[in-house]
N, C-alpha and C positions, 0 to 999 in steps of 0.2 A: 486473406489468410483464414484457414480453417483449423480449429483446435481439435485434436484427437481426444476422445473421451478417456478420462482416467480418474483415479482417486488419489488424493494426497492425504497424509496424516496431519491433522491440525496439532499445533504445539500444546493445546490444552485438552487434547484427546478428541477422538471421533474422526470419521472419514469425511472428506470434502470432495464432492464430485464436480468436475469441470469438463465440459459444460454441464449445467444443471438442466435436466430435461423439462423442468416446469417454469424456470425463471431465467431472466438475464443474469449474467454474472459480471460484476465489476471487478476485474482482476487488477489489483494495484501492486506495483513493484515499488518498494521503499528501500531505504538504505540499511541501517543496522539497528539492532536492539538498543534502545535508549537514545536514538538520534533525536536531538531537540527539534530539528526542522520537521521531521516526520511526525513526531508527537504533536506538534502544533497543528499540523494539517489533520491528523487522524482524530483529534478532539472534535473538530467540526463534523467529521463523519459520525462519530459516536453520538454527538448531540442531535443529529438529524437522522439517526438510524431508522426510526419508525417511519419517517417520511420516505426514506429510500426504499425500504421493504414494501411500503404501500404502493410504490411504483413498479413492483414486481422485480426488484433487483436484489440479488444476494451479493454481499461484499466478501471478497477473499483477498487478503493482504499477504504479500510475500516479502520477507526480509532476507538479506544475505547474512544471517546469524544462525547459531544453533538454537535448538528448542530450549535448552537450559538457559542460554543468554536471554531469550525472549520472554520466558514465562513471567518474571517479575514485572515486566513492562506492559504486558498485554492482558493481565488477569481480569481486568474489568471491561475488556472489549466485547461487544455483543455480536461479533462476527468472527469468522475463521481466520487464523493467522498461520502461515506456513513458513517454516525455516528452510532456507536453501543456502547453507554455508558454502557449498561448492559452486554456487552460481550456475547450476545446470539450467534452471528455468530462465534465468537472465539471458543466457546464451541462446536458448531456444527461441525466446521472444524478441531477441535483438536489443535488449536493454543494456546500456553501456555504463562504464565507469570512466570518469575523466576529471582532470584538475578543474575544468570550467564549472564543475558542480558547485565548488566553493568560491571560485574566483569571480563569478559573475555578480556584479553589484545588485542585480534584481533579487538575489537570494539573501543579501546581507540583513535586511530588515527582519526577515523570518528567522535567520540564524540568531540574531541578538534577542528577539522576543522569545524564541524557544529556549535559548540558554538561560535567560533570566528566569523564565517559568520553571525550568527543571533544576536550576542551581541550588535551590533551597534544600531539597532532600539530599543532594550530594554533600553540601556543607554541613548538614546535621548528621552525617554519617549513616543515613538510612539507605543510601544507594551509592555504589562506587561510580567513578567516571567510566563511561563505556570504553572498552578496548575492542573495537569491532573486528570480528573474524574476517570479514570480507573487505576491510578497509573503510575509509571515510569518503571515498570519491565517487560513490554510486550516484547515478541519475535516476529520477523517478520515471515511472511510466504507468499509463492507464489503458486498459483494454475492456471494451464492452462486448461480451460474448453471448450470442443468441443460443437458445436451447439446442439448435442443430449444430453448434460448434463454430458457426461463422463469426468472425470478428467484425462487428458492424460499426465500430468506431474505435479509434486509438489515438493516443498522444504519447510521444516519446519526449520526455523532458529535456530541456537544454541547460538547466541549472538545478540546484538542490530543491528549490521551491516551485518548480514548474510542473504542476499537475492540475487536473480538473478540480474545480471547486464543486461542492455538492450541487449548486445550481446548474453548472455545466453538465454534470452527470445526468441530472434529472431532465435537462433539455434534450440530451441525446436519447434518453428513453422515451420521452414525449414524442420526439420526431419519429421514432420507430412505430409507436402505436398509432400515430395519425396517418402513417403510410398504409397501415393494414386495415 
């Protein structure tokens, strides 16, 4: 698969170019603004962001939420976040929604951990419970896109917490640099 060059508007402002002519792009598809499972995963990406960029990778994360829904949840993210409430990019990249996203027992541990982690601000009235524009049944996906637009690695998740770990992402990037 080859990605046609384009620019998207990040929810916190600025243009995001995919593919990036100078770096690999890790294009992540997540579920909705405030998704506890997505937040749990993205915290690991935030914590290791310097390591990811040192490997020549730019992070771009897509949610099926509006920019207004996303802003309070992503204000401290050191990477671009794109809102796609109409799921046009999801369709283009073949990223699905399905009941199995929440019904698969492999996702339950992350769901509980994420809910417990995020429940405090909700209970204290600092953040409302999310009411996702695109629904709750999205599946995650990861694409590693080379500067020429070629998708060099991909993972289409089978449940809500089925995405690359940071170590898996770095392994894909390392494999590419050892080939060249």
